[in-house]
PDB file of N, CA, C, O and CB in Angstrom:
ATOM      1  N   UNK A   1      99.381 103.778  87.651  1.00  0.00           N
ATOM      2  CA  UNK A   1     100.042 103.173  86.502  1.00  0.00           C
ATOM      3  C   UNK A   1     101.350 103.901  86.221  1.00  0.00           C
ATOM      4  O   UNK A   1     101.529 105.067  86.574  1.00  0.00           O
ATOM      5  CB  UNK A   1      99.124 103.203  85.260  1.00  0.00           C
ATOM      6  N   UNK A   2     102.239 103.188  85.585  1.00  0.00           N
ATOM      7  CA  UNK A   2     103.503 103.785  85.174  1.00  0.00           C
ATOM      8  C   UNK A   2     104.066 102.984  84.018  1.00  0.00           C
ATOM      9  O   UNK A   2     103.819 101.784  83.899  1.00  0.00           O
ATOM     10  CB  UNK A   2     104.511 103.842  86.352  1.00  0.00           C
ATOM     11  N   UNK A   3     104.827 103.658  83.166  1.00  0.00           N
ATOM     12  CA  UNK A   3     105.466 102.967  82.062  1.00  0.00           C
ATOM     13  C   UNK A   3     106.571 102.064  82.572  1.00  0.00           C
ATOM     14  O   UNK A   3     107.274 102.392  83.528  1.00  0.00           O
ATOM     15  CB  UNK A   3     106.018 103.962  81.050  1.00  0.00           C
ATOM     16  N   UNK A   4     106.712 100.926  81.919  1.00  0.00           N
ATOM     17  CA  UNK A   4     107.763  99.980  82.291  1.00  0.00           C
ATOM     18  C   UNK A   4     108.418  99.466  81.021  1.00  0.00           C
ATOM     19  O   UNK A   4     107.737  99.123  80.055  1.00  0.00           O
ATOM     20  CB  UNK A   4     107.195  98.801  83.143  1.00  0.00           C
ATOM     21  N   UNK A   5     109.745  99.414  81.030  1.00  0.00           N
ATOM     22  CA  UNK A   5     110.503  98.934  79.880  1.00  0.00           C
ATOM     23  C   UNK A   5     111.011  97.526  80.156  1.00  0.00           C
ATOM     24  O   UNK A   5     111.611  97.264  81.199  1.00  0.00           O
ATOM     25  CB  UNK A   5     111.680  99.884  79.558  1.00  0.00           C
ATOM     26  N   UNK A   6     110.769  96.634  79.224  1.00  0.00           N
ATOM     27  CA  UNK A   6     111.328  95.282  79.285  1.00  0.00           C
ATOM     28  C   UNK A   6     112.728  95.364  78.684  1.00  0.00           C
ATOM     29  O   UNK A   6     112.880  95.427  77.464  1.00  0.00           O
ATOM     30  CB  UNK A   6     110.419  94.223  78.516  1.00  0.00           C
ATOM     31  N   UNK A   7     113.745  95.361  79.533  1.00  0.00           N
ATOM     32  CA  UNK A   7     115.123  95.549  79.066  1.00  0.00           C
ATOM     33  C   UNK A   7     115.602  94.418  78.164  1.00  0.00           C
ATOM     34  O   UNK A   7     116.561  94.588  77.411  1.00  0.00           O
ATOM     35  CB  UNK A   7     116.053  95.674  80.249  1.00  0.00           C
ATOM     36  N   UNK A   8     114.948  93.275  78.235  1.00  0.00           N
ATOM     37  CA  UNK A   8     115.302  92.162  77.344  1.00  0.00           C
ATOM     38  C   UNK A   8     114.874  92.466  75.910  1.00  0.00           C
ATOM     39  O   UNK A   8     115.527  92.035  74.959  1.00  0.00           O
ATOM     40  CB  UNK A   8     114.646  90.847  77.828  1.00  0.00           C
ATOM     41  N   UNK A   9     113.779  93.208  75.755  1.00  0.00           N
ATOM     42  CA  UNK A   9     113.261  93.541  74.424  1.00  0.00           C
ATOM     43  C   UNK A   9     113.833  94.843  73.872  1.00  0.00           C
ATOM     44  O   UNK A   9     113.977  94.992  72.658  1.00  0.00           O
ATOM     45  CB  UNK A   9     111.753  93.636  74.470  1.00  0.00           C
ATOM     46  N   UNK A  10     114.159  95.787  74.754  1.00  0.00           N
ATOM     47  CA  UNK A  10     114.616  97.111  74.327  1.00  0.00           C
ATOM     48  C   UNK A  10     115.901  96.995  73.516  1.00  0.00           C
ATOM     49  O   UNK A  10     116.867  96.359  73.939  1.00  0.00           O
ATOM     50  CB  UNK A  10     114.836  98.030  75.547  1.00  0.00           C
ATOM     51  N   UNK A  11     115.893  97.632  72.324  1.00  0.00           N
ATOM     52  CA  UNK A  11     117.069  97.594  71.453  1.00  0.00           C
ATOM     53  C   UNK A  11     117.841  98.916  71.474  1.00  0.00           C
ATOM     54  O   UNK A  11     118.816  99.082  70.742  1.00  0.00           O
ATOM     55  CB  UNK A  11     116.648  97.265  70.025  1.00  0.00           C
ATOM     56  N   UNK A  12     117.398  99.854  72.317  1.00  0.00           N
ATOM     57  CA  UNK A  12     118.113 101.120  72.464  1.00  0.00           C
ATOM     58  C   UNK A  12     117.975 102.065  71.290  1.00  0.00           C
ATOM     59  O   UNK A  12     118.864 102.885  71.057  1.00  0.00           O
ATOM     60  CB  UNK A  12     119.542 100.852  72.688  1.00  0.00           C
ATOM     61  N   UNK A  13     116.889 101.976  70.546  1.00  0.00           N
ATOM     62  CA  UNK A  13     116.714 102.806  69.347  1.00  0.00           C
ATOM     63  C   UNK A  13     116.387 104.264  69.666  1.00  0.00           C
ATOM     64  O   UNK A  13     116.543 105.130  68.805  1.00  0.00           O
ATOM     65  CB  UNK A  13     115.619 102.228  68.485  1.00  0.00           C
ATOM     66  N   UNK A  14     115.941 104.547  70.876  1.00  0.00           N
ATOM     67  CA  UNK A  14     115.611 105.884  71.366  1.00  0.00           C
ATOM     68  C   UNK A  14     114.357 106.495  70.747  1.00  0.00           C
ATOM     69  O   UNK A  14     114.130 107.695  70.901  1.00  0.00           O
ATOM     70  CB  UNK A  14     116.759 106.791  71.120  1.00  0.00           C
ATOM     71  N   UNK A  15     113.542 105.713  70.057  1.00  0.00           N
ATOM     72  CA  UNK A  15     112.300 106.231  69.471  1.00  0.00           C
ATOM     73  C   UNK A  15     111.383 106.779  70.555  1.00  0.00           C
ATOM     74  O   UNK A  15     110.699 107.780  70.344  1.00  0.00           O
ATOM     75  CB  UNK A  15     111.576 105.132  68.672  1.00  0.00           C
ATOM     76  N   UNK A  16     111.364 106.136  71.699  1.00  0.00           N
ATOM     77  CA  UNK A  16     110.490 106.547  72.804  1.00  0.00           C
ATOM     78  C   UNK A  16     110.882 107.905  73.375  1.00  0.00           C
ATOM     79  O   UNK A  16     110.021 108.648  73.844  1.00  0.00           O
ATOM     80  CB  UNK A  16     110.517 105.503  73.908  1.00  0.00           C
ATOM     81  N   UNK A  17     112.165 108.235  73.342  1.00  0.00           N
ATOM     82  CA  UNK A  17     112.619 109.503  73.900  1.00  0.00           C
ATOM     83  C   UNK A  17     111.945 110.674  73.207  1.00  0.00           C
ATOM     84  O   UNK A  17     111.492 111.609  73.867  1.00  0.00           O
ATOM     85  CB  UNK A  17     114.132 109.625  73.783  1.00  0.00           C
ATOM     86  N   UNK A  18     111.877 110.630  71.895  1.00  0.00           N
ATOM     87  CA  UNK A  18     111.255 111.710  71.131  1.00  0.00           C
ATOM     88  C   UNK A  18     109.752 111.767  71.292  1.00  0.00           C
ATOM     89  O   UNK A  18     109.146 112.823  71.110  1.00  0.00           O
ATOM     90  CB  UNK A  18     111.589 111.564  69.686  1.00  0.00           C
ATOM     91  N   UNK A  19     109.146 110.645  71.631  1.00  0.00           N
ATOM     92  CA  UNK A  19     107.690 110.584  71.773  1.00  0.00           C
ATOM     93  C   UNK A  19     107.208 111.102  73.118  1.00  0.00           C
ATOM     94  O   UNK A  19     106.057 111.522  73.237  1.00  0.00           O
ATOM     95  CB  UNK A  19     107.214 109.168  71.583  1.00  0.00           C
ATOM     96  N   UNK A  20     108.052 111.080  74.118  1.00  0.00           N
ATOM     97  CA  UNK A  20     107.636 111.418  75.484  1.00  0.00           C
ATOM     98  C   UNK A  20     107.497 112.936  75.673  1.00  0.00           C
ATOM     99  O   UNK A  20     108.478 113.667  75.538  1.00  0.00           O
ATOM    100  CB  UNK A  20     108.645 110.855  76.497  1.00  0.00           C
ATOM    101  N   UNK A  21     106.276 113.414  75.987  1.00  0.00           N
ATOM    102  CA  UNK A  21     106.072 114.858  76.145  1.00  0.00           C
ATOM    103  C   UNK A  21     106.679 115.442  77.424  1.00  0.00           C
ATOM    104  O   UNK A  21     106.853 116.657  77.521  1.00  0.00           O
ATOM    105  CB  UNK A  21     104.606 115.155  76.123  1.00  0.00           C
ATOM    106  N   UNK A  22     106.999 114.603  78.394  1.00  0.00           N
ATOM    107  CA  UNK A  22     107.560 115.106  79.656  1.00  0.00           C
ATOM    108  C   UNK A  22     109.039 114.777  79.816  1.00  0.00           C
ATOM    109  O   UNK A  22     109.624 115.030  80.869  1.00  0.00           O
ATOM    110  CB  UNK A  22     106.789 114.535  80.828  1.00  0.00           C
ATOM    111  N   UNK A  23     109.645 114.211  78.771  1.00  0.00           N
ATOM    112  CA  UNK A  23     111.057 113.816  78.811  1.00  0.00           C
ATOM    113  C   UNK A  23     111.340 112.906  80.000  1.00  0.00           C
ATOM    114  O   UNK A  23     112.368 113.031  80.664  1.00  0.00           O
ATOM    115  CB  UNK A  23     111.959 115.054  78.873  1.00  0.00           C
ATOM    116  N   UNK A  24     110.404 111.983  80.258  1.00  0.00           N
ATOM    117  CA  UNK A  24     110.511 111.071  81.401  1.00  0.00           C
ATOM    118  C   UNK A  24     111.354 109.840  81.102  1.00  0.00           C
ATOM    119  O   UNK A  24     111.559 108.999  81.979  1.00  0.00           O
ATOM    120  CB  UNK A  24     109.135 110.639  81.840  1.00  0.00           C
ATOM    121  N   UNK A  25     111.845 109.727  79.871  1.00  0.00           N
ATOM    122  CA  UNK A  25     112.622 108.544  79.497  1.00  0.00           C
ATOM    123  C   UNK A  25     114.079 108.932  79.309  1.00  0.00           C
ATOM    124  O   UNK A  25     114.392 109.895  78.609  1.00  0.00           O
ATOM    125  CB  UNK A  25     112.061 107.894  78.207  1.00  0.00           C
ATOM    126  N   UNK A  26     114.955 108.183  79.933  1.00  0.00           N
ATOM    127  CA  UNK A  26     116.393 108.386  79.800  1.00  0.00           C
ATOM    128  C   UNK A  26     117.020 107.067  79.370  1.00  0.00           C
ATOM    129  O   UNK A  26     116.414 106.004  79.506  1.00  0.00           O
ATOM    130  CB  UNK A  26     117.024 108.903  81.138  1.00  0.00           C
ATOM    131  N   UNK A  27     118.220 107.148  78.859  1.00  0.00           N
ATOM    132  CA  UNK A  27     118.933 105.936  78.473  1.00  0.00           C
ATOM    133  C   UNK A  27     119.931 105.581  79.568  1.00  0.00           C
ATOM    134  O   UNK A  27     120.679 106.436  80.041  1.00  0.00           O
ATOM    135  CB  UNK A  27     119.652 106.120  77.105  1.00  0.00           C
ATOM    136  N   UNK A  28     119.934 104.317  79.962  1.00  0.00           N
ATOM    137  CA  UNK A  28     120.888 103.799  80.940  1.00  0.00           C
ATOM    138  C   UNK A  28     121.477 102.527  80.369  1.00  0.00           C
ATOM    139  O   UNK A  28     120.762 101.560  80.108  1.00  0.00           O
ATOM    140  CB  UNK A  28     120.215 103.538  82.335  1.00  0.00           C
ATOM    141  N   UNK A  29     122.776 102.535  80.177  1.00  0.00           N
ATOM    142  CA  UNK A  29     123.490 101.373  79.649  1.00  0.00           C
ATOM    143  C   UNK A  29     122.880 100.880  78.338  1.00  0.00           C
ATOM    144  O   UNK A  29     122.767  99.677  78.103  1.00  0.00           O
ATOM    145  CB  UNK A  29     123.491 100.246  80.676  1.00  0.00           C
ATOM    146  N   UNK A  30     122.484 101.843  77.483  1.00  0.00           N
ATOM    147  CA  UNK A  30     121.970 101.508  76.161  1.00  0.00           C
ATOM    148  C   UNK A  30     120.522 101.065  76.117  1.00  0.00           C
ATOM    149  O   UNK A  30     120.044 100.610  75.077  1.00  0.00           O
ATOM    150  CB  UNK A  30     122.795 100.455  75.583  1.00  0.00           C
ATOM    151  N   UNK A  31     119.818 101.190  77.227  1.00  0.00           N
ATOM    152  CA  UNK A  31     118.410 100.784  77.304  1.00  0.00           C
ATOM    153  C   UNK A  31     117.577 101.949  77.830  1.00  0.00           C
ATOM    154  O   UNK A  31     118.068 102.787  78.586  1.00  0.00           O
ATOM    155  CB  UNK A  31     118.238  99.530  78.216  1.00  0.00           C
ATOM    156  N   UNK A  32     116.303 101.989  77.419  1.00  0.00           N
ATOM    157  CA  UNK A  32     115.406 103.032  77.904  1.00  0.00           C
ATOM    158  C   UNK A  32     115.022 102.760  79.356  1.00  0.00           C
ATOM    159  O   UNK A  32     114.863 101.611  79.768  1.00  0.00           O
ATOM    160  CB  UNK A  32     114.143 103.121  77.019  1.00  0.00           C
ATOM    161  N   UNK A  33     114.879 103.839  80.117  1.00  0.00           N
ATOM    162  CA  UNK A  33     114.445 103.758  81.509  1.00  0.00           C
ATOM    163  C   UNK A  33     113.438 104.877  81.739  1.00  0.00           C
ATOM    164  O   UNK A  33     113.705 106.030  81.402  1.00  0.00           O
ATOM    165  CB  UNK A  33     115.661 103.866  82.505  1.00  0.00           C
ATOM    166  N   UNK A  34     112.289 104.547  82.307  1.00  0.00           N
ATOM    167  CA  UNK A  34     111.235 105.533  82.527  1.00  0.00           C
ATOM    168  C   UNK A  34     111.295 106.037  83.967  1.00  0.00           C
ATOM    169  O   UNK A  34     111.241 105.257  84.919  1.00  0.00           O
ATOM    170  CB  UNK A  34     109.842 104.929  82.216  1.00  0.00           C
ATOM    171  N   UNK A  35     111.408 107.363  84.105  1.00  0.00           N
ATOM    172  CA  UNK A  35     111.536 107.991  85.421  1.00  0.00           C
ATOM    173  C   UNK A  35     110.162 108.302  86.024  1.00  0.00           C
ATOM    174  O   UNK A  35     109.126 108.042  85.413  1.00  0.00           O
ATOM    175  CB  UNK A  35     112.371 109.278  85.318  1.00  0.00           C
ATOM    176  N   UNK A  36     110.181 108.858  87.225  1.00  0.00           N
ATOM    177  CA  UNK A  36     108.953 109.222  87.931  1.00  0.00           C
ATOM    178  C   UNK A  36     108.197 110.369  87.261  1.00  0.00           C
ATOM    179  O   UNK A  36     107.066 110.666  87.647  1.00  0.00           O
ATOM    180  CB  UNK A  36     109.278 109.599  89.354  1.00  0.00           C
ATOM    181  N   UNK A  37     108.798 111.012  86.273  1.00  0.00           N
ATOM    182  CA  UNK A  37     108.125 112.102  85.565  1.00  0.00           C
ATOM    183  C   UNK A  37     107.072 111.582  84.585  1.00  0.00           C
ATOM    184  O   UNK A  37     106.359 112.373  83.967  1.00  0.00           O
ATOM    185  CB  UNK A  37     109.149 112.952  84.821  1.00  0.00           C
ATOM    186  N   UNK A  38     106.974 110.285  84.442  1.00  0.00           N
ATOM    187  CA  UNK A  38     106.006 109.654  83.533  1.00  0.00           C
ATOM    188  C   UNK A  38     104.579 110.027  83.929  1.00  0.00           C
ATOM    189  O   UNK A  38     104.207 109.947  85.100  1.00  0.00           O
ATOM    190  CB  UNK A  38     106.176 108.113  83.538  1.00  0.00           C
ATOM    191  N   UNK A  39     103.776 110.441  82.925  1.00  0.00           N
ATOM    192  CA  UNK A  39     102.375 110.803  83.174  1.00  0.00           C
ATOM    193  C   UNK A  39     101.414 109.760  82.590  1.00  0.00           C
ATOM    194  O   UNK A  39     100.213 110.013  82.494  1.00  0.00           O
ATOM    195  CB  UNK A  39     102.070 112.189  82.577  1.00  0.00           C
ATOM    196  N   UNK A  40     101.926 108.613  82.206  1.00  0.00           N
ATOM    197  CA  UNK A  40     101.105 107.499  81.712  1.00  0.00           C
ATOM    198  C   UNK A  40     100.298 107.840  80.464  1.00  0.00           C
ATOM    199  O   UNK A  40      99.169 107.374  80.310  1.00  0.00           O
ATOM    200  CB  UNK A  40     100.168 107.048  82.793  1.00  0.00           C
ATOM    201  N   UNK A  41     100.863 108.642  79.580  1.00  0.00           N
ATOM    202  CA  UNK A  41     100.120 109.039  78.383  1.00  0.00           C
ATOM    203  C   UNK A  41     100.111 107.952  77.310  1.00  0.00           C
ATOM    204  O   UNK A  41      99.219 107.922  76.463  1.00  0.00           O
ATOM    205  CB  UNK A  41     100.709 110.312  77.809  1.00  0.00           C
ATOM    206  N   UNK A  42     101.102 107.057  77.345  1.00  0.00           N
ATOM    207  CA  UNK A  42     101.156 105.962  76.385  1.00  0.00           C
ATOM    208  C   UNK A  42     101.842 106.285  75.072  1.00  0.00           C
ATOM    209  O   UNK A  42     101.898 105.429  74.189  1.00  0.00           O
ATOM    210  CB  UNK A  42      99.797 105.508  76.102  1.00  0.00           C
ATOM    211  N   UNK A  43     102.364 107.488  74.914  1.00  0.00           N
ATOM    212  CA  UNK A  43     103.029 107.858  73.665  1.00  0.00           C
ATOM    213  C   UNK A  43     104.222 106.951  73.376  1.00  0.00           C
ATOM    214  O   UNK A  43     104.453 106.580  72.225  1.00  0.00           O
ATOM    215  CB  UNK A  43     103.485 109.316  73.720  1.00  0.00           C
ATOM    216  N   UNK A  44     104.968 106.597  74.392  1.00  0.00           N
ATOM    217  CA  UNK A  44     106.141 105.737  74.214  1.00  0.00           C
ATOM    218  C   UNK A  44     105.735 104.324  73.808  1.00  0.00           C
ATOM    219  O   UNK A  44     106.419 103.674  73.016  1.00  0.00           O
ATOM    220  CB  UNK A  44     106.970 105.693  75.502  1.00  0.00           C
ATOM    221  N   UNK A  45     104.617 103.856  74.357  1.00  0.00           N
ATOM    222  CA  UNK A  45     104.121 102.514  74.028  1.00  0.00           C
ATOM    223  C   UNK A  45     103.814 102.440  72.539  1.00  0.00           C
ATOM    224  O   UNK A  45     104.175 101.471  71.871  1.00  0.00           O
ATOM    225  CB  UNK A  45     102.854 102.164  74.865  1.00  0.00           C
ATOM    226  N   UNK A  46     103.142 103.473  72.020  1.00  0.00           N
ATOM    227  CA  UNK A  46     102.781 103.511  70.604  1.00  0.00           C
ATOM    228  C   UNK A  46     104.006 103.612  69.707  1.00  0.00           C
ATOM    229  O   UNK A  46     104.007 103.078  68.598  1.00  0.00           O
ATOM    230  CB  UNK A  46     101.851 104.677  70.333  1.00  0.00           C
ATOM    231  N   UNK A  47     105.034 104.284  70.170  1.00  0.00           N
ATOM    232  CA  UNK A  47     106.222 104.547  69.351  1.00  0.00           C
ATOM    233  C   UNK A  47     107.227 103.397  69.320  1.00  0.00           C
ATOM    234  O   UNK A  47     107.978 103.270  68.353  1.00  0.00           O
ATOM    235  CB  UNK A  47     106.907 105.776  69.852  1.00  0.00           C
ATOM    236  N   UNK A  48     107.257 102.567  70.343  1.00  0.00           N
ATOM    237  CA  UNK A  48     108.270 101.512  70.448  1.00  0.00           C
ATOM    238  C   UNK A  48     108.090 100.459  69.350  1.00  0.00           C
ATOM    239  O   UNK A  48     107.042  99.817  69.277  1.00  0.00           O
ATOM    240  CB  UNK A  48     108.204 100.844  71.834  1.00  0.00           C
ATOM    241  N   UNK A  49     109.107 100.278  68.495  1.00  0.00           N
ATOM    242  CA  UNK A  49     108.980  99.331  67.383  1.00  0.00           C
ATOM    243  C   UNK A  49     109.089  97.860  67.793  1.00  0.00           C
ATOM    244  O   UNK A  49     108.753  96.973  67.008  1.00  0.00           O
ATOM    245  CB  UNK A  49     110.029  99.629  66.362  1.00  0.00           C
ATOM    246  N   UNK A  50     109.554  97.601  69.012  1.00  0.00           N
ATOM    247  CA  UNK A  50     109.713  96.207  69.453  1.00  0.00           C
ATOM    248  C   UNK A  50     108.798  95.858  70.626  1.00  0.00           C
ATOM    249  O   UNK A  50     108.972  94.822  71.268  1.00  0.00           O
ATOM    250  CB  UNK A  50     111.163  95.947  69.845  1.00  0.00           C
ATOM    251  N   UNK A  51     107.828  96.722  70.903  1.00  0.00           N
ATOM    252  CA  UNK A  51     106.852  96.495  71.979  1.00  0.00           C
ATOM    253  C   UNK A  51     107.508  96.196  73.329  1.00  0.00           C
ATOM    254  O   UNK A  51     107.088  95.296  74.057  1.00  0.00           O
ATOM    255  CB  UNK A  51     105.933  95.349  71.604  1.00  0.00           C
ATOM    256  N   UNK A  52     108.549  96.973  73.642  1.00  0.00           N
ATOM    257  CA  UNK A  52     109.273  96.763  74.896  1.00  0.00           C
ATOM    258  C   UNK A  52     108.688  97.558  76.060  1.00  0.00           C
ATOM    259  O   UNK A  52     109.110  97.380  77.202  1.00  0.00           O
ATOM    260  CB  UNK A  52     110.724  97.132  74.715  1.00  0.00           C
ATOM    261  N   UNK A  53     107.717  98.437  75.781  1.00  0.00           N
ATOM    262  CA  UNK A  53     107.174  99.301  76.828  1.00  0.00           C
ATOM    263  C   UNK A  53     105.703  98.984  77.063  1.00  0.00           C
ATOM    264  O   UNK A  53     104.922  98.825  76.125  1.00  0.00           O
ATOM    265  CB  UNK A  53     107.349 100.786  76.453  1.00  0.00           C
ATOM    266  N   UNK A  54     105.349  98.897  78.337  1.00  0.00           N
ATOM    267  CA  UNK A  54     103.954  98.685  78.723  1.00  0.00           C
ATOM    268  C   UNK A  54     103.592  99.683  79.813  1.00  0.00           C
ATOM    269  O   UNK A  54     104.467 100.219  80.492  1.00  0.00           O
ATOM    270  CB  UNK A  54     103.717  97.221  79.210  1.00  0.00           C
ATOM    271  N   UNK A  55     102.303  99.926  79.973  1.00  0.00           N
ATOM    272  CA  UNK A  55     101.822 100.741  81.088  1.00  0.00           C
ATOM    273  C   UNK A  55     101.289  99.789  82.136  1.00  0.00           C
ATOM    274  O   UNK A  55     100.430  98.956  81.849  1.00  0.00           O
ATOM    275  CB  UNK A  55     100.721 101.772  80.636  1.00  0.00           C
ATOM    276  N   UNK A  56     101.799  99.911  83.348  1.00  0.00           N
ATOM    277  CA  UNK A  56     101.382  99.012  84.434  1.00  0.00           C
ATOM    278  C   UNK A  56     100.909  99.803  85.627  1.00  0.00           C
ATOM    279  O   UNK A  56     100.519  99.219  86.639  1.00  0.00           O
ATOM    280  CB  UNK A  56     102.527  98.084  84.846  1.00  0.00           C
TER     281      UNK A  56
END
């Protein structure tokens, strides 16, 4: 499994960045992007106010 961001839904609020314990989320062109450092903890999923992140 890995976190995935729906770039159509992401509003670039950066809430997920602060929630990620491994700093696996970076911003690219104003949208969140989850790197290979993701440990599938789900913290970003819980934090996202627009439900743009899923674990797949």
